[in-house]
N, C-alpha and C positions, 0 to 999 in steps of 0.2 A: 737377554731376559730369560725368567730363569723356567721353567717346562709348565708348569703350573698357567704361569701367566698366557703363556702362548695358547695354552688347550682353551684358553678363557676368549681368546681371541679370538681361536679361529668359529668359537661358539659364539659369538656374536655374531660374526662374519655370514655363519650357515642359519645364523636364528631374523628375528624381524619378519615373519613371515604371518599373515591377519589368517588368523584363523574364523573369521569372516566369514559367510557365503557367498559367493558368485552372484553380484550384484544381476538382476534383470530387468526393466521395465516391465509393469505390469501393460497388456493391452489395455489399448483405449476401450472403455464399454461403451462408446458412441458409434455413429455412422459413419463410412468412409467419408462420406460429401456432405459438405455443409450445404443446406436447401438452400436451392437461389444463387448458387456463387457462380463465379465461371476467373478464369483465369489464373493464372502464377501467382498475379500481383496480390501482397497484402497490407495489410495498414500496417505493420508494421515496417515497410516500407516506404512506410509518407511521414515525413520530421511534420510535431506539430507548427512548427513555423509558416508551412507550407497548406497544410490542413486550417489554419484558422488562417483564414485573409482578410476579416478589418484589423485594421491599423492598432485602433484604439487598444482594441481587448489585448496585441499583442503585445503591448507594452501593461496592461493589467497581466497577463500571467508572468510576464516577464520579470514585475517587483514580486508573486508572490512564489515565484522559482527561489527569489534572493532573498524573501522576508519569510516564508512560511513554518512557523512554527513546527508542525507535523511533521516539513520537511527535514525540519533540524532533530527534532527525534529521531527521523529515521538514521539522519545522520552520524549521531550519536550511537545508536545503537550498532551499527557498521562496527564504529572505532572499536566501542566493548566487545561484539562480536569478532573482533582485527585481535584484540588483546589476548582472549581466550582460547586461541586457538593457537598464539606463539609459546605461551604460559604452557601450555600442553605436550605441544613441540618440544620443548624443554627439557622434558619430562625425560627424552629419547636418547637427550645426551651427557656423557660423565660432567659432575658437576666440581670444582675445584672450590677450595676456600686455604684461606691466610691464617695464619695464625702468630702468635706471640706472646709470651706467660713467663713471669717467673713465679716460681714456687720455692716458699718459707718454710720449712719444719723446723722442732724442737720436739728431740726425743730422748726419753731414756736411757742409759746407756750404763752397763756394768751393777754390781749389786749395793754400790751405795746411792743410787737412786741419781747418778752422776748424769745431767743432761749437757744436749750435743746439739747446736745447730746448723743446719744445712740449706745450701740455696740451688735450687736448680734456674737456669735460663734454658729459653728454647725457644728455638724459632722454625717451621717451618710452614707443611701445607698441605691438608687433608683432599684425597678424590675418594668420591664413590659413585658409583655405577650403575643400575639393574638394566641386567641384560637383559633384552628385549626376545628369551629366543621364540616365548609362541604370540608373538606378536600384541601383548594388552597394549601395551604403548603404543604401536600403529595404529592398532583397531582406534585406540581411544582417538586422539591426534587425528585421523581420519574421519572420525564423528564431529573433531569441534571444528575443520577444516565443511564439510557439510553444510554445519550451522551455519559457517559464516556466509556462505555462498546462499545456501536459505534469505538471509536476512538482507543481503545484495539485493536479493529478487524484491525483496519487500518493500524494500523502498523504492526500487522500481516503479512495481504497481503503484504507489502512494502518489509518485511525483504523474507516474499516470491519471489515477482518480483524480490530482489536483490540476492537471491540466483539465477534465473533463468538467470536474465540479465549477470550477473560475467560467468554464466556456455556460455552463447551464445558469448558472446566478447572473451571468452578465445578458442570457439572453430572457430569460424573466423579468429584468426592471426594464428588459427593451417590453415584450408583451404588457408589460402593468402597465407602461407611461402609453403605447397604443389603447389599451382600454379607459386610461384614462379620461384620451382625448375624444374616444367616443362618448363616454360619460356628458363630459362636458357639452361639446355636442349637441347628444341629445337635451341637456340641459337649454341650452339656447333656444333650440327650434322647439321642443316643449313648451317654453317659456313666450316664445312667438303663436304656439297655437291657444295656449291661456288668453294672450289679451287678443287674438281675434274673437275668441268666443266671447270673450267679455263684453268685445264690442257688438258681437249680432246679441246679445243677451241686453245689452241698451235699448238696438233698436229692434227690437220684438221678433226678431227672427230666427231666434235659438232660446229654449230654457239654459234654465243654471248649473243643471244637469251636466248637462255639457264642459263646463267651465270645470267644475271637481272631475271628471274624468282625464279631462285634459290634465290638471294640477295631481295622476296618480302619477302619470310617466316621469311629470316634471322632480315628483318628490322622489323616484327611487331613482334617476339619476344623482340625483343631487347628492342621499345617500352613498353609492356608489363614489359620485366623487370621496367621499371624506375616507370611501375601504381602501379605495385604491391609494388617496395620500397617506396612507397610512402604511399600505401594504409597500410600495416603495420603499419608503423609508425603513423597511424590516429590508425590504430587499437591499439596500446600501451596506444596511451591517451586516448582513449576511454573508455579503463578498469582499468588506472591507475584513473580518474574519478570514475567507479564507487566502485572500492577497496578504494577510501579517502588517497591514498597515494604512492607513487612509487611502483615498482614492480621490483624486481631485476631480471636480462639477464636467472637464474636458475632456474625461477620459470617461463619462458614459455615454450610453447609448439615448437619444431621443424619441425613438421608439423601433418596432420593427422593420427590417427593411424591405424593400417593395421588391426587390430579385430573387430575395430569404437568398442572399450569394457570401454570406458570412463567413461557410465553410465551404470546403472541395468534398465530392465525391468518396467516399470510402471504397476503392477496392478492397472487395473479395472475391479471396483465393474458392477454389473448389477442395481441397481436398480439408478438413478437418483437421489435420495433422498440426494445420497453423494454430491452431490451439494447446499446441502440446506444447509451444513458445510463452504463451503467457506467461508474465511476473511471477503470477499466483500460482499457476499451474509448479509452474520450477520449480519457485518458495516451495512447496507442497512432495516437489519430487525430491529433494534437496536436505529435505527433514525423514524422507524416507529414508535415503542413501545413508542418516545419521542413526536412523535406526537400524540399520542392517550393518555399522559399523562396531554399534554399541555391544551387538548379537557376538562375535569376535572375541572383544573382549572381558564379555562376560566366561564365554565360553575359558578361554584363556585363563583365569582364575581358579578355573578346577584346578592347571597343572601347577609341577613346582616353579617356585620364579629363583634366578640363581641374580643374585649380587656382587659388586668387588667392590670392598671397601680397604682402600692404599694412604698411607699417610709418610710422609719423609721430611725430614729437617737436620736442623743442630743443635746439639745438648751441651752444657757444659756446666760442671761447678762455679766458672767462676768465668765473669762477663766478661775479660779481656781475652779467654782462651776460645771463647763464642766463635769466633769465626778465622782463626790460624789453627785449635788443637784437631788430631783425628776424633770430631765429635760426631760421624755420619751415623744417622740411626734410621730404622725405614721400616715400618709392617707391612705386611698385604695378607689381608682376610679374604678370601672367598666365599657367598656361606651360599645355603640351600633351602627354600623354605617348601615344603610338602603340604599341602593344607588338609587334616586326615580326618577332624568331625568339626563339623560350625553347624551340627542340628540341621541338615538341609539346604543350608541360607544358600552357599554357590549354585547348587541346581536350582533353584525357587526364583533367582537374580536371572540363568539362562532361559527359564521359562517368562520370566518376567518381561526380556527383553523380546524374544522369540514371538508374543502376547502385543508389545510399541510395535514392533512390525507389522503387523497383520491388519493391528487400527491406522498406524500412516496408508498404510496400501487404500483399505478404506477410503481415505480421507485422502489421499492422491486421485483413483479415481472418481469420485463426490464430485470432486476441485476439477474435475474433467468434465462433467455432465452437466454442472452448474453452468461452465465457458461454455457447454456446447448449446442447453439450452437460451441463456442473453440471450447466443448471437441469431439463432432461431427466433424466438420473439420478434429483436430487432430489424431481420430480417422479412419480416407478417408484418411489421408496421410497412417498412420500406414497399413493399410488393402490392399496398394501398395505399397511401398516402398521396401520390401524386392525382390519385382518382377524388380523394376526396379534397385535397386544395382546390383539382377546380371543379367539384360540386359547390364546395361551400362560398368560391367567386362567386358563380353562377346565382347561388341563394343571395347571395348580397347586393347585386346588382339588380336581381328582382325584384328586393323586397325595396331596395331603392326608387325607382320606379312605379311600384308599385303605395307608394308611400306620396310621392308624388302626382300620383295619379287623383291616387282619393283625396287630397288635399285641395287640390284643384276645385271638384265636385263639389268639397265642403263650401267651400267660398263659394261657388255658382250656385248651391241650394238645390246641384243636383240629387246628391247621397246627405245619408245621416252621417254624424262628428262617430258613429263606431265603430264605423269602417275607417275614417280617418284613425281611433285610437288602433282601432288592430293593427292596422297597418304600421302606425311607429310603432308597435312595438315588436310587432317579426322586425324590423329593421334596424332596433336597439339587440334584437337576438343572433341575428344571424352578424353583425357585425362583429362584437362580441365573439362568435363560433368561427368565421374566421378567423380573429386573431388568435383562438384557442390553434387551431389545424395549423396555422405558420408556425407554430409554439412547438407545434408536434413534429412537424418536418424538419425544425431545426434541430431540437432534442433528439432525434433521432438517427441521425447524424453523428453527431457527439456521443451517442448512446454506442452506436457500432462504431467508433471509434475508441473507445475503452476498451468494449467488451471482446475487441479483435485485436487488443494490445499496441495500440498507436506505438508510432517512433518516436523516443527522446529527443532525436537531435535537434 
């Protein structure tokens, strides 16, 4: 090995040190504890198959995970990011190309303009290598790796969101079907009331106004039936879009469950550090790490670049002697390039990457703050939702008894029809409010599972 080659190899071994700033994770700009949190278990420790207890919903989620176009896009994004990282990493290694050529030349020889033709045959290899003395290529490779990891976390966030969206859409269908059943029951009840008032009007013990008042409840319920029928069809369309294909009728819910036991309780840890493990927060941190590595690449461009180009092979004027004669040739050409004047572009590039890092620090901190707010809002709802549900159940029961009593008193001629009408409307509203509260209970569990970064196993 020549002395020059030895010097270059030693330089390569001693180089490849990144000039990027030492990375430090920014402090989380949120309180150290979650409001209402307790224990050490977290939603990330709860696989979605244990969180979702409804077997039909589990099958719908499995179908979605297999056929969702959003997940396919996320998977293809991962493949693209992985390929980009491999491309950039390969820049740190020498490149080697094989070559073979036949060169024929005709030239003038002598004073009489005589010509001579010569042919040269050659085979060989060409190697080139940028010696990464100041770590520019390493920094670029680190940036691509961080971008690849960010894409992985974004895919995990997409999968968690998909599970939550499927669960929410499924519960919405159940709630609308419960409301549809209430509207149909109210239609039947108000129709009976209309028939009763018609009989009383015919018998002279009531007036026609009572009949038309009873008709208002009937027509309202009738309109709600039509509205909810369309809403359920739209709910199914939304669910099938999320699932990536049609869903069989056997997998759809008939109504909300009485015990509201489709989902397990979500464990909430005490420390807000659990938010740092959310996929979207981790993706934001990887974006910050990529920006930090880009600073190293920009700084390295301010310094000289060292390259080594070498070629070697065989050459001969006769093809038959190409591999037999002493025709070995080689070249070794180290080069050093030093930036002198580019109008301040290199320095501006450093300033740009530093500004980008500050931007991604702000984005990372905002992601943590947004995650904390989402969790805090969900926990605030959870702290009162049980009381709301109990109150709505009591209200529905009271409204049922009030309507039954008012209807009996009206039939007996003890009370006016206005009392019956008010009670019937109150009962209709109380039942719908109960369904809305039940939907909130189930939706709150799904929201907590999502905002706490629920497990994907």
